[in-house]
N, C-alpha and C positions, 0 to 999 in steps of 0.2 A: 634345765633339767636337774642339775645338782641341787638347786634350791628346793625343788619339790621333793626330792629324796630326803634332803635334810629335814624338811618339815615333817615328812612321814616318820622318819626315825625319831625325831624329837617327840612326836606325839606317842609313838609306840614303845620307845625305849623304857620309859618309866615303868610301865607294867604291860609289856607285850604279852599277848595270849600265849600260853604254853605251847600250843600247837603251831604257832607262827614260825614259818621258815626264817624270818628275820630275827626272831628271838634266839633261835638255834645258832644262826650266824654270829650274832653278837656274843653269845655265850662262848662259842668255840674261839672266836677271835680274842675275847677277853682272857681265856686260858693261855692262848699263844703269847699274848702280851705279858701275862704273869711270869711265864718262864723266861721271856726275853728280859724282863726287868729283874729277875732273880739275883743276878750278880751286881745289881745296882747301876747298870748301864744298858741303854737301848741303842745298839750300834746300827749303822746303815746296813750292814750285812744282815742283821736280824730283821730289820724292817723289810729288806728285800725278800728274805725268805717268806715272811708273813704275807707280803703283797703277792708274791708268786703263788703261794698256797691258796689265797683267796681267789685269785684269778682262775687257777686250775680247778679247784674243787667247788667253788660257788659260781663260776662263770662271770665274775666281775671284771670290768676293765680297770685300768690303773687308777682312774679318778674315783670310781666307786669303791675300790679296795681301800684307798686312802681315807675316804669318807667313813667307811666301816671301821677302820682302825681308830680314827678319831672318836667315833661314837662309843666303840667298845672300851677305849681307854677311859673315857668319862665314866662309864658304868663301873669299870674295874676300880677306879680311884674312889668312887662313892660306896663301893661295897665293903662290908666289914670282913668278909671271908670269901672263900671259893664256892661255898655251898650253893648259892643261888645259880651259879653257872653249871656246876657239876651235876646238880639235881636234874636240871633240865636235860642235859646231854645224857645222863645215865638213863633217864626215863624214855628218851626219844630215839637215841642212836642204837643201832644193832651192834653186835660184836665187831663186825668188819669196820664200821664207821668209827668205833672207839679205837680200834687198832690203828687205823689211818690217822686219827687225831694224835695218838701217841707217837707215831712216826713223825708227824709234823712238829710236835713239841721237841722231840730229840733233834730234829733237823735245825730248829731255831737255836737250841742250846749248842749244837756242834758248829754253828756258823763261825765261831772263833777257834775251832779246832780242839777245844778241851771241855771237860765237864767238871765244874766246881762241885764240891760236896753238897752245898745247899741247892744247886740246880738239880742234881740227881735226886736229892731228898724230895724236892718239890714235885718232880714228875712222878715219883713213887706215891706221894701223898695224893696227888690228883688222880692217878690211876686207881688207887684204892677207893677214893670217893666215887669214881665212875664205875666201880665194881668190875674193873678190868683185871683179870687174873695176872699175877706177877710174871708168869711164863710168857704171856703175850706181850707184856711191857718190855721184857728182856729181849724177846725176839725182834720187836720193833726197833729197839736200840741197835741191835746187831745188824739189821738190814740197813739202817741209816748209816752206820759206821762203814759198812761194806760199800755203799754208794759213795760215801765221802772219800774212801781210799781208792775208788775206781775199780773195785773188785767186781 
């Protein structure tokens, strides 16, 4: 089964139709990977956060989540900027979905308990490209921090 999914993704990833749910999944996952790699290191905790998010929000089992991460990482490394991912999400996600993605990004960043300057900058840049108002981005960070502290 994984091989058929891999073939599907390999066929569709290069130029997936903009309305494809798979294109949106790849774009969202690529942005999560971008923030995970922002500090130069992709830790097991960050990977776990992304896998959990993909399972919860896209209904993927662990094997499919790992496959999506691998495919999104290929797309991320081939892209020259974030625009191809943010444009698709900006145009297709509603405000609630964008806020949820922001919460997921903050959760990945906070997996190590701290926010480096360049990590915060990257999330703000992505939020701007998604046309997510700064207040919503800030509220998303506060919600994740509250969850992290057990509040």
